[in-house]
C-alpha positions as CSV (number, residue, x, y, z in Angstrom):
1,X,-16.3,-5.6,33.7
2,X,-14.7,-7.9,31.3
3,X,-11.1,-8.6,30.3
4,X,-11.3,-6.4,27.2
5,X,-12.1,-3.3,29.4
6,X,-9.9,-1.3,31.5
7,X,-10.4,0.8,34.4
8,X,-9.4,4.6,34.5
9,X,-10.3,7.5,35.9
10,X,-11.8,10.6,33.6
11,X,-9.6,13.1,32.9
12,X,-9.9,15.9,34.8
13,X,-9.4,20.0,33.8
14,X,-6.2,21.9,34.9
15,X,-4.2,19.0,36.7
16,X,-2.6,17.7,33.5
17,X,-4.8,14.4,33.7
18,X,-5.9,15.7,30.0
19,X,-2.6,16.6,28.5
20,X,-1.2,12.4,30.3
21,X,-3.9,11.5,28.6
22,X,-3.0,13.4,25.3
23,X,0.7,11.8,25.1
24,X,0.0,8.4,26.0
25,X,-2.5,7.9,23.4
26,X,0.2,8.3,20.6
27,X,2.9,6.8,22.8
28,X,0.8,3.7,23.0
29,X,3.0,1.4,20.6
30,X,6.2,2.0,23.2
31,X,4.4,1.8,26.3
32,X,2.7,-1.8,29.1
33,X,-1.0,-0.3,27.7
34,X,-3.3,-1.3,25.0
35,X,-2.4,0.1,21.7
36,X,-6.3,1.3,20.8
37,X,-8.4,2.2,23.3
38,X,-11.8,4.5,23.5
39,X,-11.0,8.0,25.0
40,X,-13.5,8.8,27.6
41,X,-12.5,12.1,27.5
42,X,-15.3,12.0,24.6
43,X,-17.3,8.9,25.9
44,X,-17.9,10.0,29.5
45,X,-17.0,6.7,30.6
46,X,-15.1,6.0,34.0
47,X,-14.4,2.7,31.9
48,X,-12.4,2.3,28.9
49,X,-13.1,-0.2,26.1
50,X,-10.4,-1.8,24.8
51,X,-10.2,-2.2,21.3
52,X,-7.1,-5.0,20.5
53,X,-5.9,-6.8,23.2
54,X,-3.9,-9.0,21.2
55,X,-0.9,-6.8,20.7
56,X,-1.2,-5.5,24.1
57,X,-0.9,-8.9,25.7
58,X,2.2,-9.8,22.8
59,X,3.9,-6.7,24.3
60,X,3.3,-7.6,27.8
61,X,4.7,-11.5,27.6
62,X,8.0,-10.0,25.2
63,X,8.4,-6.9,26.5
64,X,9.0,-5.5,23.4
65,X,7.0,-3.5,20.3
66,X,7.2,-4.6,16.8
67,X,10.4,-2.8,16.2
68,X,11.8,-4.4,19.0
69,X,11.9,-1.2,21.3
70,X,12.1,-2.2,25.2
71,X,7.7,-1.8,26.6
72,X,8.1,0.9,29.6
73,X,6.0,2.8,31.8
74,X,4.7,6.0,30.9
75,X,7.0,7.7,33.9
76,X,9.9,5.7,32.6
77,X,9.7,6.9,28.9
78,X,8.9,10.4,30.2
79,X,12.2,9.6,32.3
80,X,13.9,8.8,29.6
81,X,13.2,11.3,27.1
82,X,14.0,14.2,30.1
83,X,17.4,13.3,29.7
84,X,17.9,15.5,26.1
85,X,19.5,18.5,26.9
86,X,20.8,21.4,24.9
87,X,23.8,22.8,26.7
88,X,25.4,26.7,26.7
89,X,29.0,26.0,26.2
90,X,31.5,29.3,27.0
91,X,34.7,29.4,26.8
92,X,37.0,31.6,28.9
93,X,39.3,32.1,25.8
94,X,39.1,35.9,24.6
95,X,36.9,36.3,21.4
96,X,35.7,33.0,21.5
97,X,31.9,33.0,21.2
98,X,29.2,30.6,23.0
99,X,28.6,27.1,21.5
100,X,25.4,25.2,21.9
101,X,25.5,21.0,22.1
102,X,22.2,19.1,21.7
103,X,22.0,15.7,22.8
104,X,21.4,13.0,20.2
105,X,18.3,11.3,21.1
106,X,18.5,7.5,21.1
107,X,16.4,5.4,18.3
108,X,13.5,5.6,21.1
109,X,13.6,8.5,22.1
110,X,13.2,9.5,18.3
111,X,10.5,6.8,17.6
112,X,8.8,8.8,20.8
113,X,9.0,12.6,19.3
114,X,7.9,11.2,16.1
115,X,4.7,9.2,17.6
116,X,4.1,12.6,19.0
117,X,4.6,14.7,15.9
118,X,7.9,16.6,18.2
119,X,10.9,17.9,16.6
120,X,14.1,18.6,18.1
121,X,15.6,21.6,16.8
122,X,16.0,24.1,19.4
């Protein structure tokens, strides 16, 4: 294996591996991983060929993306995204109806949702 290859397990059906793989690809600009990979799901290989190592090396050395966001692990980014909530507020006053408050995403969270093509409309 040369420096432009990264070992990985083939995504398996039924346990979320394919979903994680599908999410990591668009989120790659925010993650500690290479930006462009050959998809092992399509190639059938257990080794992923890296197409562009220099951007990944720059991210690793600066710990920042091109847009100056902090580079994160996949798990850390998902934990960050999990802080977005929609809260139902029910006042105890008679005749006052419930309202909903949604947390405002941080610029990093919004970028992640944009990369995933996800809208935050509840």
